[in-house]
N, C-alpha and C positions, 0 to 999 in steps of 0.2 A: 470678468467672465473667466479667464484662464483659471482662477482659484477655483471656480465651480466645477468646471471641467475635470480638474485634478482630483477635486474631493469625488466626483462622480466615480472616476476612475479606481481611485482607493478603494472606495465601498464595492464595487464591482470585483475588483481583483480579490478582496478579502471573502466575498460570497463565492467566488467560484472556487477559491482555495479551499474553502470548507466543505464544498459538496463532494458526497462520496463517491458519485459517479460522474465528475467532470469529465469535459471531453479530452480526447487522446493530447498528450503531452503540453497541456495546462499545467504549470509550475504548481507544486503541490507545497504547501507551507507545513514544515516540520520542525520540531525543535529536538535539542540534544536530549538523548533519552527515549527517543521514538524508536520503537522495534520496527525493523524492515523485515517482513516474513514472506518468504518464497515458498507457495503452496503446491508447488510441483514436485515430482518424484526426486527420490536422491540422485538417480541417475541423471536425470535432465539439470539438477542443482548443480552437480560434479561437472557437468558442460559448461557452465557458464551461471553466473547470478551475479547480483547487486552487491556490491563491498558493503560487508558489515550484515549482511541478510542471515538469516536463521532459515533452516528449512523444516517445515510442518507439512508434510505430504496429504494434502486433502482428501484424496483418494483412499489413502491407508485407513485400516479400520480403529488406528489408535488416535486419528484426529481429534476426536472429542475429548480424549482424556489429556491429548498434548496441549489442546488450548485452555483446558481446565486448570493447567498447571501454570498458565501465564497470569499476570496480575490483571485483573479486571477493569482495574481504573488506569491501566496502562495505555498509550499512545502507539498506534498500529498504522504501520503503511503495507498493504498486502499487495502481492501481484502474481502471475502464474505465466503461462506461455501465450495465451492468446485474450484472457478475460472472462472465460468462462469460469474456471476453477476460482477464481478471484473474486468474482461476483457471489458464487455459492459459499464460500469460504466467509466473505463479509455477512452475507444475510444470516448465516449460521453464527457467526460471532455476534452480532448484533442481537439476535433472539436469546442469546446468552447472558447478556447484559453488559457486553462490552461496549463503553460508550463513545470512544473516538477510536472509530477505525475507518479508514481511507483504502479504496479500491483504487489502484494504480493501474488495474488492467493489466495488459501483456508487457512482459518485460522491456522490450523495445521503449514503450509508451512509460513505463515505471522508471528507466534509466533518464529518459528524456524529462520528465516533469519532476524529477528527485534531483538530479544531476548526478548520482551516483554512477561509478564508473562499473562496467560488466567485468568480472573477474572469473578466474577457474580456480577449481579447488587443485591444489599440486597433488 
């Protein structure tokens, strides 16, 4: 009986980890090479961002050009301040054919679900 519960738990964990809009602070499974993308403004990014994140401002007129320069077959975890811009960026990237994009919502949720520290730009 315990084995069947463990199997159900394992499957549920994988399903929720792969869901692009999983609940806040659920662990996000990601592999080495996954790009962590902060879609906030450069000044918000400088005030604090996830360790290793790149900044691609969703509100900038250059957003589409910037994502066009990213490998379409890459894996991405995106976040913003509250989850609004990351949801919009997720939709835009998915529309453009990016296959593996996970919306980690706001920065606090993203830090909790990825285990990455919040750092500031020196």
